[in-house]
N, C-alpha and C positions, 0 to 999 in steps of 0.2 A: 384425548383418552384413547387407548388401544381399542383396534376394532375386534369383532369376534373372531376374526381369523388370526390375529396375533395372539389372543388369549387361548385359543385352540392348540396352536403352534407351541407355547410354552407349557400347556397342559401336557401335550405328547411329550415333551421332553422331561417332564416330571417322573415318568415311568422309569426314568434311568435311577431315580431314588426309590421309588415305591416298590418296584419289583424286587431289589435285593432287600429291602426293609421287611417285605412280607415274608421272603423266603427265610431270613434271620429269625422271624417270629413264630415261625412253624414249629420248632421244638418247645417252645414256651407255650403256646396255645394256638393249635391249628385253625380253629374256629375264628379268632380274632384276626389271625393272619390272612384267612380267606376273606373275611368281611372288610378287613383293610383294603386289598386290591379290588374288591367288587365295589366298595364305596368310592375309591378314587375313580374307577371307570364310570361309575354312574354320573359323575360330573359331566360327561359328555352329553347327557340327556337332560341334566338338572343343575344348571349353573346359576351364579349370583345373578345374572341379568334377566331372570324370569320375571323381575319386578317392572319390565319395561311393558307397556302397553304395546300390542302387536306381537309379530311372530320374531322371536330372538333365534339366533343361530342353533342353539341347542334344542329348541322345539321344533326346528325344521328338521334336525337329525332325527329326533324321537320319531315324527312323523313318517319320515322317509325310511328308517331303517329298521324299525320295530312295527311289523304288521299288526293291525287292529289295536294293541296295547298302547301303542305310539299316540293313537287318536284319543284314547282316554286320557293318557299323560298330558296331551295338548290342552284337553279340556280342563284338567285340574291345574296347570300351568296358567291358563288364561284367567281362571278365577284368582290365583294367587297374584298375579299380574294387576288385575283390577284392583284388588284389596290394597296391594302395597305400591301402587303406581306413583303415589307421591313422597315415596321413601327411597327413590333410586339413589344408589351409592350411599345410603346412611348405614349407621351402625347395625340396625336390625335386618337389613337386607344383605349386606355385603361383608360384614366382620366374620372371619372364620370363627366356627363353634357356636356363635350366637346366631347367625343367621342359617347356619347349617341345621340347627336344631328346629328352628322355626319351620323351614322347608321339609324336613323329615316329619315332623309332626303333621303338617298340612298334607303331604304325600301319602303317608303310611297309616294314619290313624284308622281311617274307614276299611282299608283292606285287612289290617291286622284284627280289627274288631269282627269284621265279617268272617275271616277265617276261624277265629277263636269260637264265634257262635255255631261254626260247622264242625267243631271238634278238632280243628287243626291248629295245633299250638307250634307256633314258629318262635316261641320265646324260652319255652321251657327245655329241659335237658341240656342245658349249658349253651343254648342258642343265643342267649342274651349276649354272650361274648362275641358273637358274629355280629350282633347289632352295634356293639361298642365299637368293634372294628370297622364297621360300615360307617359310622359316624365319624371316626378319627380319619379314615381314607378320605372321605368326602370333605371334610374340614381341611385336610392338607391341600386338596385341589381348589377348594374356596380361598385358601391363603394366598396361592400362587395368583388367583384372579384379583383379588383384593390388593396385593403387593403391585401388580401391574397397574391397576388404577391410580394407586398413590404415587407410583414412581414415574411412570410415563406420562407427560403432558400432551404429546403430540403422538402420530403414528409412525 
């Protein structure tokens, strides 16, 4: 199976499609376009291999590159890894759109509820389109990861 470095190399190549795609989507819905590129970029810190017990490459990047918040993300991803550790490379942890939805619910339910209780609505006023774009962009990055796992048997 490809290493985390190979996954990351192909992830960076995916920007060759994601950036022009997001630019083309701006006239249609700029919030969706913004969410698409932000979601794709979020894969850098939240990839399919978070179901592995121990520290994955994306968790290491989160801790090293995002001060304070990266440590909280590492805690959430460690909990995710302990729950889904027996399902590595399964449909629910690696297949695009399905695994993406599970990770998004896992990562964002508590913060969105907390902000909503504080009166900060991150979904209303059309911002649901941002989150749909975010979901789509992260799913595209997950698709590259899943394709690499299915296609390449060695490194």
